[in-house]
C-alpha positions in Angstrom: -0.2 0.0 0.0 2.9 2.3 0.4 4.0 1.8 -2.6 0.9 2.6 -4.3 0.7 6.1 -2.1 4.2 6.5 -3.5 3.3 6.3 -7.0 0.2 8.1 -6.9 1.9 11.2 -5.2 4.8 11.1 -7.5 4.0 13.8 -10.0 7.1 12.5 -12.1 5.9 8.9 -12.5 2.5 10.2 -13.7 3.7 12.3 -15.9 5.8 9.5 -17.5 2.7 7.5 -17.7 0.8 10.2 -19.6 3.6 11.2 -22.3 4.1 7.1 -22.7 0.6 6.6 -23.5 0.2 9.9 -25.6 3.1 8.4 -27.7 1.8 5.0 -27.9 -1.2 6.2 -29.2 0.6 8.1 -31.9 3.0 5.6 -33.0 -0.1 3.0 -32.8 -1.8 4.9 -35.4 1.1 6.2 -37.3 2.1 2.6 -38.2 -1.8 1.3 -38.4 -1.7 1.4 -41.9 -4.8 2.5 -44.0 -8.3 1.7 -43.4 -11.8 2.4 -45.1 -14.5 3.8 -43.1 -17.3 1.9 -45.3 -17.0 -1.3 -46.8 -15.1 -1.2 -50.4 -14.9 2.8 -49.5 -11.5 5.1 -50.1 -8.6 4.2 -48.1 -7.5 6.7 -45.3 -4.5 6.6 -42.6 -5.3 5.0 -39.3 -4.8 8.5 -37.8 -7.5 10.0 -40.4 -8.7 12.5 -37.4 -5.1 14.1 -37.3 -5.2 14.5 -40.9 -8.7 16.5 -41.1 -7.3 19.0 -38.4 -4.0 19.3 -40.4 -5.4 19.7 -44.0 -8.0 22.0 -42.3 -4.9 24.9 -42.3 -4.0 24.1 -45.8 -7.7 24.6 -47.0 -8.3 27.8 -44.9 -4.9 29.5 -46.6 -5.9 28.4 -50.2 -9.4 30.2 -49.8 -11.1 26.9 -49.5 -14.6 25.9 -48.0 -13.2 24.3 -44.6 -16.7 22.6 -44.3 -16.8 20.7 -47.7 -16.1 17.0 -48.6 -12.5 16.4 -49.5 -13.3 12.7 -49.9 -9.3 12.1 -51.5 -8.1 13.5 -48.7 -10.0 12.5 -45.3 -12.9 10.5 -44.2 -15.1 12.8 -42.6 -15.9 16.5 -42.4 -14.0 19.0 -40.6 -16.4 20.7 -37.8 -14.3 22.7 -35.6 -14.2 26.7 -35.9 -12.0 28.6 -38.5 -9.9 30.0 -36.0 -9.1 26.2 -34.8 -7.6 25.5 -38.2 -5.4 28.5 -38.1 -4.0 27.7 -34.6 -3.6 24.2 -35.8 -0.9 25.5 -38.5 2.4 25.0 -36.0 1.3 21.3 -36.1 0.3 21.0 -39.8 3.6 22.2 -41.0 4.9 19.3 -39.2 5.6 15.8 -40.6 2.8 13.5 -39.8 4.4 11.5 -37.1 5.7 14.7 -35.3 2.7 16.5 -35.6 0.6 13.6 -34.6 2.8 13.1 -31.5 3.0 16.5 -30.3 -0.9 16.8 -30.8 -1.5 14.0 -28.6 1.4 15.0 -26.1 -0.3 18.3 -26.0 -3.8 16.8 -25.3 -2.0 14.4 -22.5 0.3 17.3 -21.0 -2.9 19.8 -20.6 -5.0 17.3 -18.7 -2.1 16.0 -16.7 -1.2 19.6 -15.7 -4.7 21.2 -15.1 -5.0 18.4 -12.6 -2.2 19.2 -10.7 -3.6 23.0 -10.8 -6.8 22.4 -9.0 -7.0 24.1 -5.5 -7.4 22.7 -2.3 -6.9 19.1 -3.5 -4.1 17.1 -1.8 -1.3 15.4 -4.0 -2.9 11.7 -3.3 -6.1 12.6 -4.6 -4.8 14.3 -7.7 -3.1 10.9 -8.5 -6.1 8.9 -7.5 -8.1 11.3 -10.4 -5.3 11.0 -12.9 -4.9 6.8 -12.3 -8.7 7.0 -12.9 -8.9 8.8 -16.4 -6.0 7.0 -17.6 -8.0 4.2 -19.7 -10.1 7.1 -21.0 -7.4 9.3 -22.2 -5.7 6.2 -24.1 -8.9 6.1 -26.0 -9.2 9.6 -26.7 -5.3 10.0 -27.9 -5.9 6.9 -29.9 -8.3 8.4 -32.2 -6.4 11.4 -32.2 -9.0 13.8 -30.8 -9.5 17.2 -28.9 -11.4 16.0 -25.9 -8.5 15.8 -23.4 -7.6 19.4 -24.5 -11.1 20.4 -23.6 -11.3 18.7 -20.2 -8.1 19.8 -19.5 -9.0 23.4 -20.6 -12.1 23.6 -18.0 -10.1 22.3 -15.3 -7.3 25.1 -16.3 -10.4 27.6 -16.4 -11.7 26.4 -12.8 -8.3 26.8 -11.2 -7.8 30.1 -12.7 -11.3 31.5 -11.6 -10.7 30.4 -8.0 -7.4 32.0 -7.8 -9.2 35.4 -9.4 -7.5 35.2 -12.8 -10.1 36.0 -15.1 -8.3 36.7 -18.3 -6.8 33.5 -18.2 -9.6 31.4 -17.0 -12.4 33.2 -20.0 -9.7 32.5 -22.5 -9.7 28.6 -21.3 -13.4 28.6 -21.9 -13.7 30.6 -24.9 -10.9 28.4 -26.5 -12.8 25.5 -25.5 -15.7 27.3 -27.4 -13.9 27.8 -30.8 -12.6 23.6 -30.4 -16.1 22.2 -30.1 -19.0 24.6 -29.5 -20.3 22.6 -26.7 -17.8 24.3 -24.0 -20.5 27.1 -24.1 -22.2 25.4 -21.4 -19.0 26.2 -19.2 -20.0 29.8 -19.2 -22.1 28.8 -16.5 -19.5 28.6 -13.8 -18.8 32.5 -14.1 -22.1 33.3 -12.4 -20.3 31.6 -9.4 -17.8 34.2 -8.9 -17.5 37.8 -8.2 -16.9 40.8 -10.4 -19.3 39.7 -13.2 -18.4 43.1 -15.4 -14.5 41.8 -15.6 -16.1 38.5 -16.6 -18.3 39.6 -19.1 -15.5 42.0 -20.9 -12.7 39.2 -20.8 -15.0 36.8 -22.2 -16.2 39.4 -25.1 -12.2 40.4 -25.8 -11.4 36.8 -26.5 -14.3 35.5 -28.2 -13.8 38.9 -30.6 -9.9 37.9 -30.8 -10.8 34.2 -31.8 -13.4 35.0 -33.9 -11.3 37.7 -36.0 -8.2 35.0 -36.6 -8.6 33.7 -39.6 -8.5 37.5 -41.1 -4.9 37.0 -40.8 -4.6 34.6 -43.6 -8.2 35.2 -45.7 -10.2 38.1 -46.9 -12.9 39.8 -45.4 -15.3 37.9 -47.7 -14.2 34.3 -47.1 -13.7 35.3 -43.8 -18.0 35.8 -43.5 -18.4 32.5 -45.9 -16.7 30.3 -43.9 -18.7 31.5 -40.8 -21.9 30.7 -42.8 -20.7 27.6 -43.6 -19.7 26.3 -40.4 -23.4 27.5 -39.1 -24.9 25.5 -41.8 -22.8 22.6 -41.3 -23.7 22.7 -37.4 -27.3 23.6 -37.9 -27.2 19.9 -40.5 -25.4 18.2 -38.2 -28.2 18.4 -35.5 -30.7 15.5 -36.9 -27.9 12.9 -38.1 -27.1 11.0 -35.3 -28.2 10.3 -31.5 -25.0 9.0 -30.1 -23.7 8.1 -26.9 -25.9 10.4 -25.3 -29.3 10.7 -23.3 -31.2 10.8 -26.8 -29.9 7.6 -27.3 -30.1 6.2 -24.3 -33.9 7.4 -23.9 -34.5 5.6 -27.7 -32.5 2.1 -27.1 -33.5 1.2 -24.0 -37.2 2.8 -23.7 -38.2 3.1 -27.5 -38.7 6.8 -26.6 -38.1 8.9 -29.9 -38.5 12.6 -28.5 -37.3 15.9 -30.1 -33.5 16.6 -29.3 -34.2 19.9 -28.8 -36.4 19.4 -26.2 -34.0 16.9 -24.2 -31.6 19.4 -24.5 -33.9 22.3 -23.1 -34.7 19.7 -20.1 -31.2 18.8 -19.9 -30.4 22.7 -19.8 -33.2 23.8 -17.5 -31.9 20.7 -14.7 -28.3 21.4 -15.0 -29.9 25.5 -14.1 -31.8 24.7 -11.4 -28.7 24.1 -8.8 -27.5 27.6 -9.7 -30.4 28.9 -7.7 -28.8 27.9 -4.5 -26.9 31.3 -4.6 -26.1 30.9 -0.6 -24.1 27.8 -1.6 -21.6 29.4 -4.3 -19.0 30.0 -1.2 -18.9 26.6 -0.4 -15.7 25.1 -2.6 -17.4 21.7 -2.8 -20.1 23.0 -4.5 -18.6 24.9 -6.9 -16.0 21.7 -8.0 -19.2 19.6 -7.9 -21.1 22.0 -10.7 -17.9 21.9 -12.8 -18.2 18.0 -12.9 -21.8 18.4 -13.8 -20.8 20.8 -16.6 -18.3 18.3 -17.9 -20.5 15.2 -17.6 -23.3 17.5 -19.2 -21.6 18.6 -22.6 -20.9 14.9 -23.6 -24.5 13.1 -22.3 -26.4 15.6 -24.0 -24.2 15.8 -26.9 -26.3 14.1 -29.7 -22.8 13.4 -31.8 -20.9 11.8 -28.5 -18.8 9.4 -29.3 -16.5 7.1 -27.3 -13.4 9.4 -27.3 -15.2 12.4 -26.3 -16.0 10.6 -22.5 -12.6 11.5 -21.6 -14.1 15.0 -20.6 -17.2 13.0 -18.9 -15.1 10.8 -17.0 -12.9 13.4 -15.8 -16.3 15.2 -14.3 -17.2 12.0 -12.9 -13.3 11.6 -11.2 -13.8 15.4 -10.0 -17.4 14.4 -8.8 -16.1 11.4 -6.5 -12.7 12.5 -5.1 -13.6 16.1 -4.4 -16.3 15.5 -1.9 -16.8 13.1 1.1 -17.3 9.5 0.6 -20.4 7.3 0.5 -21.4 4.0 -0.8 -23.7 5.0 -3.4 -20.9 7.4 -4.9 -18.7 4.5 -4.8 -20.9 2.0 -6.4 -21.5 4.6 -9.0 -17.8 5.0 -9.5 -17.3 1.6 -10.0 -20.0 1.2 -12.5 -18.4 4.1 -14.7 -15.1 2.7 -14.5 -16.2 -0.6 -15.6 -18.9 0.2 -18.0 -17.6 3.6 -19.7 -14.1 3.3 -19.2 -13.5 -0.2 -19.7 -16.5 -1.4 -22.2 -14.6 -0.3 -25.1 -11.6 -2.2 -24.7 -10.3 -5.7 -25.2 -11.5 -6.4 -21.6 -15.2 -7.2 -23.1 -15.3 -9.7 -25.8 -16.0 -7.9 -29.3 -19.4 -9.9 -29.4 -20.4 -8.3 -26.1 -19.4 -5.1 -27.2 -21.1 -5.5 -30.9 -24.3 -6.6 -29.7 -24.8 -5.2 -26.5 -22.4 -2.2 -25.3 -22.4 -0.4 -28.5 -26.4 -0.9 -29.3 -27.6 0.1 -26.0 -25.2 2.7 -25.6 -24.2 1.1 -22.1 -20.9 3.9 -22.3 -23.3 6.7 -21.5 -25.6 4.7 -19.3 -23.1 5.4 -15.5 -22.4 8.8 -16.3 -26.1 9.6 -17.0 -27.1 8.0 -13.2 -23.9 9.9 -12.2 -25.1 13.2 -13.3 -28.7 12.6 -12.0 -27.0 12.1 -8.8 -24.9 15.2 -9.4 -27.7 17.2 -9.8 -29.9 16.0 -7.0 -27.0 16.4 -4.7 -26.5 20.1 -5.8 -30.2 20.6 -5.3 -30.2 18.9 -1.7 -27.7 18.2 -0.3 -25.1 20.3 1.8 -21.8 18.9 0.1 -18.7 18.8 2.2 -14.9 18.3 1.2 -13.0 14.7 0.9 -11.0 14.3 4.3 -7.7 12.4 3.6 -6.1 10.9 6.7 -2.7 12.2 7.4 -2.6 14.1 4.5 -2.3 18.2 4.3 -4.5 20.1 1.3 -3.0 22.5 -0.8 -3.8 25.8 -0.6 
């Protein structure tokens, strides 16, 4: 047990683990050969998502529509903002094996250091959070996704808000919005902190800056066209999929075919109701559990949520459990999340179980849905208290 504790409080060992996972996933993808997304279709690299990000920069500087089909180059559409395409230029000009590795290392490192930046949580508990999310991190970086980066930016935003560093906090939140639009939900966290005027004008500054960035390489007409094209893509994308989400769960488990907009609206209302407990804003545990609620919400109410997206939700689950006093129900839900959310896509579950049960019945999402319901209840009706670690001193 002492050896385990020494590992959990050793930042260097855990960093090596995180970077090792990122490099392993990068090399696995790079040397993975070619694959087709449909039988008999065009062949693409195993690291197709990275290619989409990379090519978006070249499409941007060549005056092309970022959101068009480029069948000869990539196996899916680019769905991020025009600003992200420009920011990705630093990686796009690198050789694929290097750019891919740096991209995955960036995702892992931002998540890693954001956990250590969380206030009032001791080193051992931070180690527990990192170990809990490592399997889901592997799933994310194996797909070259940006989700670990988003999770890390949200944690950094919280850490900056707690320390009154509003310029950095709002930058992190706005950055998540310009990567994936659902980061906009994190703006609700600003209600928990004083000086709303500063939060407002710093947010506005970063929104304007990120929006205008593409003007460095495109003219105004192309700039307007790109944002219209992005908006059109997002509008059409809404009806395509149910994803590993509340919508998918209601449809596959209960045969309920509900309007996605109404489900999202109901989820938004439930998410916002705990914000009425203004007297709890001074309670650190309430604030960090609300962050956990945000991170889970943006995944389970995302109709396009895929397995790699769940690094955001599982980080929220870890925050929820390890930031408050323990109880048996919370522990049971944590185990469910680890087994059926983190491990269910892995080879620990036989392929026929994954294909016949886990995927069709969106099992990966269910523990997170249950935990979010528990979080919402606790935020509404429970006086949350911090986790107590014996023989551990909380960091300031």
